[in-house]
N, CA, C and O atoms as a DFTB+ gen file, in Angstrom:
660 C
 N C O
     1  1     106.756      59.918      82.405
     2  2     105.620      58.839      82.197
     3  2     104.187      59.437      82.108
     4  3     103.663      59.493      83.221
     5  1     103.209      60.018      80.836
     6  2     102.106      60.398      81.280
     7  2     101.478      59.239      81.768
     8  3     100.882      59.827      82.670
     9  1     101.169      58.211      81.889
    10  2     100.131      57.261      82.342
    11  2      99.482      56.762      80.976
    12  3      98.661      55.844      80.985
    13  1      99.838      57.333      79.917
    14  2      98.769      56.679      79.191
    15  2     100.070      55.853      78.054
    16  3     101.237      56.212      77.897
    17  1      99.171      54.394      77.245
    18  2      99.821      53.539      76.654
    19  2      99.252      53.739      75.062
    20  3      98.408      54.477      74.553
    21  1      99.977      52.904      74.658
    22  2      99.394      52.042      73.137
    23  2     100.066      50.625      72.848
    24  3     101.226      50.429      73.210
    25  1      99.499      49.864      72.345
    26  2     100.141      48.584      72.323
    27  2      98.969      47.751      71.280
    28  3      97.771      47.480      71.353
    29  1      99.918      47.567      70.436
    30  2      99.188      46.577      69.187
    31  2      98.316      47.069      68.664
    32  3      97.559      46.215      68.203
    33  1      97.859      48.516      68.396
    34  2      96.514      49.387      68.061
    35  2      95.528      49.532      69.208
    36  3      94.471      50.032      68.821
    37  1      95.555      49.270      70.387
    38  2      94.689      49.410      71.307
    39  2      95.347      50.573      72.066
    40  3      96.576      50.517      72.121
    41  1      94.781      51.558      72.627
    42  2      95.412      52.479      74.023
    43  2      94.265      52.604      74.437
    44  3      93.192      52.539      73.838
    45  1      94.608      52.866      75.946
    46  2      93.843      53.250      76.752
    47  2      95.305      54.147      77.675
    48  3      96.308      54.630      77.150
    49  1      94.922      54.119      79.222
    50  2      95.075      54.540      80.091
    51  2      95.732      54.365      81.372
    52  3      95.021      53.555      81.966
    53  1      96.629      54.660      82.060
    54  2      96.859      53.371      82.860
    55  2      97.062      54.337      84.100
    56  3      97.628      55.387      83.794
    57  1      96.634      54.169      85.768
    58  2      96.928      55.364      86.570
    59  2      98.062      54.088      87.334
    60  3      97.956      52.901      87.642
    61  1      99.367      55.372      87.416
    62  2     100.772      54.919      87.712
    63  2     100.183      55.575      89.318
    64  3      99.549      56.624      89.210
    65  1     100.363      55.007      90.790
    66  2     100.964      55.659      91.544
    67  2     102.463      55.995      91.914
    68  3     103.011      55.008      92.404
    69  1     103.217      57.008      91.831
    70  2     104.711      56.812      91.702
    71  2     104.987      57.183      93.321
    72  3     106.106      57.658      93.513
    73  1     104.258      57.059      94.347
    74  2     104.771      57.092      95.559
    75  2     103.916      55.913      96.019
    76  3     102.691      55.868      96.132
    77  1     104.926      54.868      96.287
    78  2     104.301      53.913      96.891
    79  2     103.758      54.302      98.591
    80  3     102.669      53.969      99.057
    81  1     104.545      54.868      99.118
    82  2     103.804      55.072     100.756
    83  2     102.079      55.319     100.549
    84  3     101.215      54.941     101.340
    85  1     101.866      56.034      99.306
    86  2     100.788      56.676      99.659
    87  2      99.518      55.263      99.279
    88  3      98.425      55.223      99.845
    89  1      99.891      54.407      98.423
    90  2      99.379      53.422      98.739
    91  2      98.998      52.908     100.283
    92  3      97.813      52.698     100.544
    93  1     100.202      52.676     101.471
    94  2     100.099      51.799     102.221
    95  2      99.104      53.202     103.590
    96  3      98.244      52.913     104.422
    97  1      99.625      54.414     103.328
    98  2      98.722      55.151     103.930
    99  2      97.392      55.520     103.677
   100  3      96.904      56.487     104.261
   101  1      96.442      54.529     102.473
   102  2      95.220      54.018     102.153
   103  2      94.989      53.505     103.093
   104  3      94.245      54.121     103.856
   105  1      95.565      51.934     103.599
   106  2      95.094      51.118     104.053
   107  2      95.546      51.118     105.515
   108  3      95.181      50.233     106.288
   109  1      96.155      51.885     105.793
   110  2      96.580      52.376     107.275
   111  2      95.237      53.056     108.420
   112  3      94.758      54.172     108.221
   113  1      94.970      52.521     109.114
   114  2      93.990      53.145     109.949
   115  2      94.424      54.822     110.337
   116  3      95.597      55.158     110.504
   117  1      93.182      55.840     110.447
   118  2      94.057      56.794     110.443
   119  2      93.844      57.198     112.010
   120  3      92.895      56.897     112.734
   121  1      95.137      58.054     112.358
   122  2      95.227      57.826     113.922
   123  2      94.729      59.188     114.019
   124  3      95.000      60.046     113.179
   125  1      93.832      59.435     115.278
   126  2      92.934      60.801     115.906
   127  2      94.132      61.903     115.676
   128  3      95.230      61.551     115.244
   129  1      93.846      63.177     115.980
   130  2      94.689      64.305     115.961
   131  2      94.572      64.905     117.064
   132  3      93.491      65.317     117.485
   133  1      95.887      65.052     117.782
   134  2      94.951      66.138     119.092
   135  2      94.164      66.962     119.165
   136  3      93.174      67.136     119.875
   137  1      94.818      67.711     118.079
   138  2      94.562      69.263     117.855
   139  2      92.641      69.364     117.441
   140  3      91.946      70.358     117.229
   141  1      92.290      67.928     117.458
   142  2      90.727      67.626     116.402
   143  2      89.817      67.008     117.012
   144  3      88.834      66.505     116.467
   145  1      90.183      66.986     118.758
   146  2      89.443      66.879     119.757
   147  2      88.106      67.407     119.803
   148  3      88.302      68.622     119.825
   149  1      87.062      67.248     119.827
   150  2      85.841      67.870     120.547
   151  2      86.062      68.636     121.735
   152  3      85.805      69.837     121.815
   153  1      86.587      67.872     122.748
   154  2      87.248      68.720     124.010
   155  2      88.107      67.671     124.632
   156  3      88.061      66.447     124.747
   157  1      89.084      68.848     125.065
   158  2      90.543      67.595     125.844
   159  2      90.916      68.480     127.121
   160  3      90.425      69.586     127.344
   161  1      91.644      67.978     127.744
   162  2      92.170      68.675     129.171
   163  2      93.878      67.847     129.283
   164  3      93.963      66.835     128.587
   165  1      94.675      68.086     129.787
   166  2      95.677      67.735     130.234
   167  2      95.722      67.141     131.479
   168  3      95.220      67.823     132.372
   169  1      96.293      65.794     131.885
   170  2      95.975      65.083     132.916
   171  2      97.614      64.420     133.519
   172  3      98.649      64.298     132.864
   173  1      97.374      64.090     134.918
   174  2      98.373      63.684     135.326
   175  2      97.934      61.996     135.995
   176  3      96.908      61.788     136.645
   177  1      98.999      60.904     135.640
   178  2      98.500      59.973     136.870
   179  2      98.393      60.301     138.174
   180  3      99.154      61.094     138.729
   181  1      97.133      59.516     138.911
   182  2      96.426      59.357     140.192
   183  2      97.304      59.828     141.186
   184  3      98.004      58.854     141.462
   185  1      97.653      60.781     141.874
   186  2      98.224      61.108     143.154
   187  2      99.799      61.710     142.665
   188  3     100.527      62.090     143.582
   189  1     100.177      61.774     141.650
   190  2     101.266      62.995     140.996
   191  2     101.328      64.624     141.853
   192  3     102.335      65.177     142.293
   193  1     100.023      65.072     141.889
   194  2     100.211      66.098     142.406
   195  2     100.075      66.359     144.112
   196  3     100.421      67.404     144.664
   197  1      99.553      65.294     144.730
   198  2      99.981      65.225     146.002
   199  2     101.500      64.662     146.253
   200  3     101.890      64.705     147.419
   201  1     102.220      64.239     145.452
   202  2     103.936      63.718     145.551
   203  2     104.615      64.863     145.653
   204  3     105.489      65.157     146.469
   205  1     104.020      65.696     144.497
   206  2     104.798      66.907     144.009
   207  2     104.685      67.732     145.575
   208  3     105.771      68.235     145.863
   209  1     103.954      67.892     146.287
   210  2     103.403      68.856     146.861
   211  2     104.326      68.211     148.283
   212  3     105.180      68.793     148.952
   213  1     103.693      66.570     148.450
   214  2     104.449      65.754     149.441
   215  2     106.278      66.567     149.456
   216  3     106.912      66.690     150.503
   217  1     106.618      66.849     148.584
   218  2     108.145      66.295     148.541
   219  2     108.484      67.560     148.929
   220  3     109.216      67.735     149.903
   221  1     108.052      68.442     148.303
   222  2     108.067      70.097     148.503
   223  2     107.895      70.314     150.412
   224  3     108.749      70.855     151.115
   225  1     106.785      69.822     150.829
   226  2     107.140      69.973     152.576
   227  2     107.978      69.069     153.039
   228  3     108.699      69.461     153.957
   229  1     108.144      67.655     152.585
   230  2     109.191      66.772     153.048
   231  2     108.525      65.973     154.316
   232  3     107.307      66.072     154.466
   233  1     109.593      64.880     155.584
   234  2     109.236      65.274     156.052
   235  2     108.255      63.471     156.503
   236  3     108.047      62.625     155.634
   237  1     107.913      63.333     157.683
   238  2     106.669      62.388     157.929
   239  2     105.281      63.116     157.409
   240  3     104.608      62.372     156.696
   241  1     104.938      63.924     157.546
   242  2     103.885      64.494     156.911
   243  2     103.752      65.047     155.441
   244  3     102.726      65.397     154.858
   245  1     105.322      65.033     154.901
   246  2     105.004      64.857     153.391
   247  2     104.522      63.378     152.801
   248  3     103.770      63.070     151.875
   249  1     105.381      62.517     153.862
   250  2     105.229      60.914     153.367
   251  2     104.010      60.893     153.613
   252  3     103.544      60.779     152.480
   253  1     102.754      60.937     154.633
   254  2     101.323      60.931     154.773
   255  2     100.723      61.396     153.867
   256  3      99.853      60.753     153.280
   257  1     101.107      62.818     153.499
   258  2     100.422      63.368     152.571
   259  2     100.491      62.231     151.207
   260  3      99.608      61.444     150.865
   261  1     101.757      62.434     150.623
   262  2     101.936      61.438     149.379
   263  2     101.315      60.000     149.417
   264  3     101.090      59.558     148.290
   265  1     100.979      59.153     150.476
   266  2     100.588      58.118     150.492
   267  2      99.134      58.203     150.674
   268  3      98.525      57.145     150.516
   269  1      98.322      59.453     151.035
   270  2      96.403      59.176     151.263
   271  2      96.061      59.461     149.560
   272  3      96.609      60.110     148.669
   273  1      94.843      58.593     149.662
   274  2      94.067      58.698     148.571
   275  2      94.877      58.941     147.491
   276  3      94.962      60.064     146.993
   277  1      95.912      57.297     146.795
   278  2      96.367      57.381     145.556
   279  2      96.019      55.838     144.986
   280  3      96.794      55.251     144.232
   281  1      94.984      55.367     145.361
   282  2      94.697      54.269     144.615
   283  2      94.105      53.884     143.430
   284  3      93.941      52.690     143.178
   285  1      93.661      55.030     142.438
   286  2      93.418      54.753     141.727
   287  2      94.100      54.671     140.578
   288  3      95.244      55.098     140.426
   289  1      93.381      54.085     139.677
   290  2      93.713      53.408     138.505
   291  2      93.755      54.326     137.104
   292  3      92.799      54.945     136.637
   293  1      95.356      54.240     136.455
   294  2      95.530      54.926     135.166
   295  2      96.600      54.102     134.050
   296  3      97.496      53.357     134.448
   297  1      96.441      54.268     133.193
   298  2      96.942      53.797     131.855
   299  2      98.507      54.492     131.846
   300  3      99.459      54.066     131.192
   301  1      98.507      55.681     132.754
   302  2      99.777      56.860     133.007
   303  2     100.940      56.179     133.530
   304  3     100.344      55.225     134.028
   305  1     102.146      55.964     133.783
   306  2     103.080      55.793     134.277
   307  2     103.702      57.018     135.445
   308  3     103.611      58.245     135.408
   309  1     104.320      56.148     136.407
   310  2     104.605      57.660     137.369
   311  2     104.925      58.558     136.994
   312  3     105.673      58.147     136.107
   313  1     104.986      59.961     136.927
   314  2     105.879      61.158     136.653
   315  2     105.183      61.527     134.591
   316  3     105.676      62.205     133.690
   317  1     104.259      60.909     134.641
   318  2     103.954      61.223     133.085
   319  2     102.931      62.008     132.998
   320  3     102.109      62.250     133.882
   321  1     102.989      62.583     131.479
   322  2     101.647      63.527     131.434
   323  2     100.960      63.114     130.346
   324  3     101.504      62.669     129.336
   325  1      99.867      63.229     130.487
   326  2      98.754      63.021     128.660
   327  2      98.035      64.101     128.630
   328  3      98.014      65.046     129.419
   329  1      97.255      63.853     127.370
   330  2      96.185      64.993     126.774
   331  2      95.106      63.797     126.331
   332  3      95.180      62.915     125.475
   333  1      94.067      64.160     127.296
   334  2      92.340      63.599     127.283
   335  2      92.032      63.813     125.908
   336  3      92.476      64.910     125.568
   337  1      91.527      63.294     125.094
   338  2      90.514      64.256     124.117
   339  2      89.405      63.070     123.968
   340  3      89.668      61.870     123.879
   341  1      88.285      63.582     123.963
   342  2      87.296      63.773     123.168
   343  2      86.613      63.591     121.556
   344  3      86.592      64.518     120.747
   345  1      86.120      62.339     121.304
   346  2      85.897      62.573     119.787
   347  2      84.674      61.795     119.771
   348  3      84.117      61.114     120.632
   349  1      84.291      62.190     118.065
   350  2      82.786      61.596     117.715
   351  2      82.574      60.201     118.524
   352  3      81.635      59.885     119.255
   353  1      83.810      59.419     118.145
   354  2      83.385      57.843     118.030
   355  2      84.505      57.464     119.242
   356  3      84.571      56.252     119.446
   357  1      85.113      58.031     119.812
   358  2      85.993      57.408     121.118
   359  2      86.579      58.151     121.588
   360  3      86.552      59.273     121.083
   361  1      87.479      57.900     122.894
   362  2      88.020      58.569     123.719
   363  2      89.943      58.565     123.608
   364  3      90.374      57.423     123.450
   365  1      90.547      59.170     123.644
   366  2      91.925      58.951     123.693
   367  2      92.437      59.109     124.585
   368  3      91.861      59.649     125.530
   369  1      93.977      58.631     124.680
   370  2      94.667      58.959     125.517
   371  2      95.906      59.451     125.042
   372  3      96.484      58.463     124.588
   373  1      96.718      60.581     124.884
   374  2      97.843      60.815     123.734
   375  2      98.881      60.896     124.711
   376  3      98.353      61.014     125.817
   377  1     100.039      60.885     124.783
   378  2     101.159      61.226     125.543
   379  2     101.536      62.876     124.893
   380  3     101.375      63.282     123.742
   381  1     102.156      63.700     126.254
   382  2     102.214      65.020     125.891
   383  2     103.744      65.185     126.482
   384  3     104.326      64.416     127.248
   385  1     104.070      66.019     126.088
   386  2     105.123      66.575     126.444
   387  2     104.939      67.747     127.577
   388  3     103.902      68.409     127.627
   389  1     106.043      67.949     128.489
   390  2     106.059      69.000     129.398
   391  2     107.121      70.690     128.849
   392  3     108.323      70.944     128.926
   393  1     106.176      71.324     128.437
   394  2     107.037      72.450     127.601
   395  2     107.483      73.712     128.729
   396  3     107.334      73.590     129.945
   397  1     108.013      74.847     128.106
   398  2     108.905      75.612     129.134
   399  2     107.684      76.445     129.958
   400  3     108.001      76.926     131.047
   401  1     106.549      76.599     129.561
   402  2     105.242      77.706     129.883
   403  2     103.899      76.791     130.017
   404  3     103.113      77.197     130.873
   405  1     103.469      75.477     129.219
   406  2     102.426      74.379     129.103
   407  2     103.009      73.593     128.747
   408  3     104.191      73.636     128.406
   409  1     101.958      72.287     128.757
   410  2     102.109      70.675     127.917
   411  2     101.861      71.577     126.840
   412  3     101.406      72.696     126.603
   413  1     102.761      69.809     125.878
   414  2     102.127      70.213     124.259
   415  2     101.715      68.874     123.979
   416  3     102.532      67.971     124.162
   417  1     100.769      68.661     123.635
   418  2     100.056      67.318     122.674
   419  2     100.767      66.255     121.753
   420  3     100.895      66.541     120.562
   421  1     101.240      65.046     122.221
   422  2     102.001      64.240     120.872
   423  2     100.690      63.841     119.879
   424  3      99.523      64.225     119.797
   425  1     101.639      62.735     119.083
   426  2     100.207      61.998     118.653
   427  2     100.186      60.621     118.614
   428  3      99.622      59.824     117.864
   429  1     101.138      60.457     119.866
   430  2     101.419      58.752     120.135
   431  2     100.408      58.766     121.079
   432  3     100.232      59.409     122.115
   433  1      99.657      57.744     120.374
   434  2      98.701      56.798     121.280
   435  2      98.928      56.604     122.218
   436  3     100.066      56.137     122.274
   437  1      98.163      56.746     123.794
   438  2      98.872      55.899     124.609
   439  2      97.242      54.915     125.030
   440  3      97.387      53.700     125.167
   441  1      96.617      55.172     125.107
   442  2      94.998      54.533     124.956
   443  2      93.981      54.724     124.276
   444  3      93.758      55.933     124.227
   445  1      93.100      54.022     123.612
   446  2      92.309      54.835     122.511
   447  2      91.004      53.536     123.302
   448  3      91.213      52.345     123.529
   449  1      89.849      54.256     123.529
   450  2      88.683      53.350     123.879
   451  2      87.197      54.132     123.151
   452  3      86.880      55.310     123.310
   453  1      86.494      53.166     122.390
   454  2      84.939      53.806     121.908
   455  2      84.364      54.263     122.266
   456  3      83.620      53.486     122.863
   457  1      83.929      55.622     122.439
   458  2      83.556      56.911     123.047
   459  2      81.700      55.770     123.850
   460  3      81.366      55.879     125.029
   461  1      81.130      55.117     123.104
   462  2      79.917      53.926     123.600
   463  2      80.007      53.492     124.958
   464  3      79.074      53.519     125.760
   465  1      81.667      52.917     125.278
   466  2      81.778      52.279     126.344
   467  2      82.571      53.043     127.868
   468  3      83.258      52.624     128.799
   469  1      82.123      54.075     127.533
   470  2      82.074      54.771     128.856
   471  2      80.930      55.050     129.636
   472  3      80.113      55.805     129.107
   473  1      80.660      54.602     130.826
   474  2      79.765      54.744     131.425
   475  2      79.696      55.890     132.094
   476  3      78.583      56.412     132.159
   477  1      80.580      56.410     132.601
   478  2      79.965      57.732     133.460
   479  2      81.381      58.671     133.848
   480  3      82.424      58.109     134.185
   481  1      81.272      60.036     133.758
   482  2      82.667      60.548     133.934
   483  2      81.909      61.513     134.746
   484  3      80.713      61.804     134.719
   485  1      83.323      62.142     135.811
   486  2      83.274      63.198     136.620
   487  2      84.258      64.047     137.144
   488  3      85.274      63.478     136.743
   489  1      84.583      64.887     137.682
   490  2      85.313      65.549     138.294
   491  2      85.434      66.313     139.539
   492  3      84.749      67.334     139.598
   493  1      86.149      66.028     140.514
   494  2      85.838      66.175     141.837
   495  2      87.086      67.325     141.992
   496  3      88.159      67.044     141.457
   497  1      86.954      68.624     142.721
   498  2      87.728      69.317     142.469
   499  2      88.240      69.596     143.732
   500  3      87.479      69.865     144.662
   501  1      89.813      69.551     143.903
   502  2      90.239      69.924     145.332
   503  2      91.055      70.966     145.084
   504  3      91.252      71.648     144.079
   505  1      91.663      70.970     146.590
   506  2      92.595      72.746     146.676
   507  2      93.740      72.932     145.800
   508  3      94.089      74.082     145.533
   509  1      94.323      72.000     145.354
   510  2      95.668      72.304     144.340
   511  2      95.082      71.800     143.218
   512  3      95.279      72.424     142.175
   513  1      94.211      70.530     143.174
   514  2      93.855      69.786     141.775
   515  2      92.561      69.420     141.700
   516  3      91.686      69.676     142.527
   517  1      92.433      68.702     140.502
   518  2      90.980      68.069     140.967
   519  2      91.410      66.613     140.765
   520  3      92.559      66.268     141.040
   521  1      90.298      65.562     140.181
   522  2      90.156      64.450     139.782
   523  2      89.214      64.026     139.434
   524  3      88.184      63.743     140.047
   525  1      89.745      63.864     137.419
   526  2      89.062      63.319     136.788
   527  2      88.785      61.915     136.966
   528  3      89.682      61.201     137.416
   529  1      87.260      61.250     136.566
   530  2      87.322      59.693     136.664
   531  2      86.154      59.461     135.841
   532  3      84.960      59.757     135.803
   533  1      87.604      58.359     134.765
   534  2      86.090      57.973     133.789
   535  2      85.833      56.227     133.990
   536  3      86.744      55.425     134.193
   537  1      84.511      55.916     133.888
   538  2      83.980      54.532     134.273
   539  2      83.782      54.018     132.949
   540  3      83.116      54.637     132.120
   541  1      84.420      52.730     132.670
   542  2      83.669      52.183     131.684
   543  2      82.950      51.105     131.617
   544  3      83.146      50.357     132.575
   545  1      81.950      50.616     130.612
   546  2      81.159      48.942     131.028
   547  2      81.538      48.136     131.709
   548  3      80.912      47.665     132.658
   549  1      83.189      47.673     131.168
   550  2      83.608      46.789     131.541
   551  2      83.382      46.647     133.210
   552  3      83.140      45.551     133.714
   553  1      83.453      47.455     133.731
   554  2      83.753      48.398     134.805
   555  2      84.891      48.728     135.078
   556  3      84.850      49.012     136.275
   557  1      86.292      48.926     134.570
   558  2      87.212      49.841     134.694
   559  2      87.273      51.434     135.061
   560  3      86.411      52.269     134.787
   561  1      88.210      51.595     135.584
   562  2      87.831      53.091     135.838
   563  2      89.595      53.652     135.826
   564  3      90.602      53.100     136.268
   565  1      89.457      54.621     135.305
   566  2      90.936      55.309     134.990
   567  2      90.609      56.672     135.746
   568  3      89.955      57.534     135.158
   569  1      91.004      56.847     136.883
   570  2      91.465      58.436     137.179
   571  2      92.728      59.044     137.189
   572  3      93.724      58.487     137.651
   573  1      92.724      60.024     136.758
   574  2      93.726      61.076     136.372
   575  2      93.732      62.314     138.007
   576  3      92.905      62.523     138.895
   577  1      94.910      62.776     137.750
   578  2      95.014      64.381     138.573
   579  2      94.705      64.984     137.749
   580  3      94.585      64.310     136.726
   581  1      94.440      66.228     137.602
   582  2      93.983      67.104     136.762
   583  2      94.879      68.624     137.528
   584  3      94.272      69.114     138.480
   585  1      95.946      69.170     137.218
   586  2      96.153      70.648     137.801
   587  2      95.075      71.462     137.731
   588  3      94.189      71.595     136.887
   589  1      95.388      72.172     139.145
   590  2      93.932      73.675     138.401
   591  2      93.816      74.007     137.213
   592  3      92.876      73.916     136.423
   593  1      95.081      74.498     137.106
   594  2      95.105      75.445     135.764
   595  2      94.508      74.642     134.668
   596  3      94.047      75.392     133.807
   597  1      94.306      73.007     134.309
   598  2      93.128      72.597     133.364
   599  2      92.200      72.304     134.062
   600  3      91.648      71.435     133.387
   601  1      91.506      72.444     135.148
   602  2      90.223      71.795     135.533
   603  2      88.955      72.360     134.693
   604  3      87.887      71.859     135.045
   605  1      88.897      73.100     133.882
   606  2      88.287      73.875     132.900
   607  2      87.864      72.748     131.973
   608  3      86.713      72.312     131.941
   609  1      89.026      72.230     131.100
   610  2      89.275      71.474     130.375
   611  2      88.697      69.871     130.735
   612  3      88.042      69.094     130.041
   613  1      89.282      69.737     132.234
   614  2      88.351      68.387     132.722
   615  2      86.826      68.512     132.696
   616  3      86.089      67.783     132.033
   617  1      86.501      69.339     133.350
   618  2      84.542      69.685     133.391
   619  2      84.005      70.020     131.813
   620  3      82.804      69.805     131.646
   621  1      84.668      70.460     130.781
   622  2      84.277      70.010     129.653
   623  2      84.284      68.636     128.847
   624  3      83.749      68.288     127.794
   625  1      85.147      67.966     129.813
   626  2      85.192      66.383     129.266
   627  2      84.523      65.708     129.814
   628  3      83.935      64.793     129.237
   629  1      84.342      66.064     131.746
   630  2      83.168      65.242     131.677
   631  2      81.783      65.604     131.384
   632  3      80.914      64.732     131.383
   633  1      81.446      67.136     131.074
   634  2      80.002      66.968     130.046
   635  2      79.825      66.288     129.410
   636  3      79.000      65.376     129.463
   637  1      81.057      66.726     128.097
   638  2      80.907      66.232     127.210
   639  2      80.359      64.439     126.906
   640  3      79.434      64.038     126.200
   641  1      81.262      63.723     127.677
   642  2      80.936      62.396     128.516
   643  2      79.864      62.174     128.491
   644  3      79.191      61.324     127.907
   645  1      79.546      63.351     129.476
   646  2      77.835      62.493     130.337
   647  2      77.042      62.730     129.464
   648  3      75.913      62.336     129.755
   649  1      77.157      63.388     128.137
   650  2      76.047      63.330     126.867
   651  2      75.954      62.196     126.122
   652  3      74.842      61.828     125.743
   653  1      77.065      61.496     125.810
   654  2      77.192      59.960     125.761
   655  2      76.023      58.832     126.279
   656  3      75.603      57.967     125.511
   657  1      75.631      58.939     127.462
   658  2      74.968      58.088     127.807
   659  2      73.565      57.843     127.928
   660  3      73.162      56.762     128.358
């Protein structure tokens, strides 16, 4: 069918969308692509790097190391890894998969917050890992462990969000 019609001496054209999914795609909100973030870094729940070290150390010393300084809040579950991306209008936390050599972001969104709601961002460097802390206007704070290999990305995230205020 070419989309044209002729009924009782009148003619015209009819636009036919042969793929019904195309219509629903136009109405669905567009999800951000992890690869299109202005800056991004991989993050883990607060305390994960410390608990990995504690597990390797073992005993009473390991338990003390694991329990010290893990009071941060995070939308991530224990053992998870995520990709924190900064976009023009929002900050988005994507799930990530541990790869053979490095983690890989997935398009699944864990949490998304308007960029205007970000009040402050900072990175504290430690010996084994850093801590990325994002504070929001409502008083909530997200804290993430950032493995040393990803600290440069975390510093870029904090710098990009510093330009927001």
